[in-house]
Backbone as CSV, one residue per row, in Angstrom:
resi,resn,N_x,N_y,N_z,CA_x,CA_y,CA_z,C_x,C_y,C_z
1,UNK,-7.855,-11.150,-4.681,-7.400,-11.396,-3.235,-5.770,-10.731,-3.177
2,UNK,-4.883,-11.132,-4.412,-3.831,-10.648,-4.408,-3.669,-9.182,-4.626
3,UNK,-4.498,-8.630,-5.642,-4.520,-7.268,-5.676,-5.070,-6.404,-4.595
4,UNK,-5.885,-6.935,-3.614,-6.110,-6.141,-2.497,-4.682,-6.165,-1.542
5,UNK,-4.405,-7.153,-1.503,-3.347,-7.124,-0.596,-2.108,-5.906,-1.347
6,UNK,-1.686,-6.217,-2.467,-0.767,-5.342,-3.196,-1.245,-3.888,-2.609
7,UNK,-2.635,-3.648,-3.167,-3.065,-2.128,-2.925,-2.655,-1.522,-1.510
8,UNK,-3.129,-2.633,-0.557,-2.714,-1.853,0.909,-1.584,-2.104,1.207
9,UNK,-0.672,-2.954,0.918,0.950,-2.509,0.905,1.312,-1.229,0.196
10,UNK,0.737,-1.066,-1.038,1.359,-0.135,-1.744,0.712,1.258,-1.003
11,UNK,-0.595,1.133,-0.548,-1.178,2.338,0.272,-0.221,2.946,1.596
12,UNK,0.272,1.604,2.122,0.870,1.750,3.257,2.302,2.491,3.152
13,UNK,2.901,1.806,2.035,4.430,2.301,1.571,4.014,3.923,1.294
14,UNK,3.118,4.278,0.564,3.157,5.477,-0.204,2.770,6.404,0.945
15,UNK,1.876,6.174,2.018,1.877,6.797,3.167,2.884,6.987,4.079
16,UNK,3.619,6.107,4.244,4.975,6.324,5.105,5.899,6.977,4.478
17,UNK,5.992,6.781,3.060,6.858,7.730,2.164,6.657,9.320,2.258
18,UNK,5.197,9.470,2.051,4.743,10.661,1.762,3.851,11.283,3.142
19,UNK,4.431,10.585,4.583,3.713,11.166,5.371,4.193,12.476,5.792
C-alpha cells in the first residue's frame, strides 16, 4: 500500500516537473 502511494506521488511529481 505504501509503495503504491509513493509511486503515485512520484509519478505526479515527475509529471509536474517534466510537464
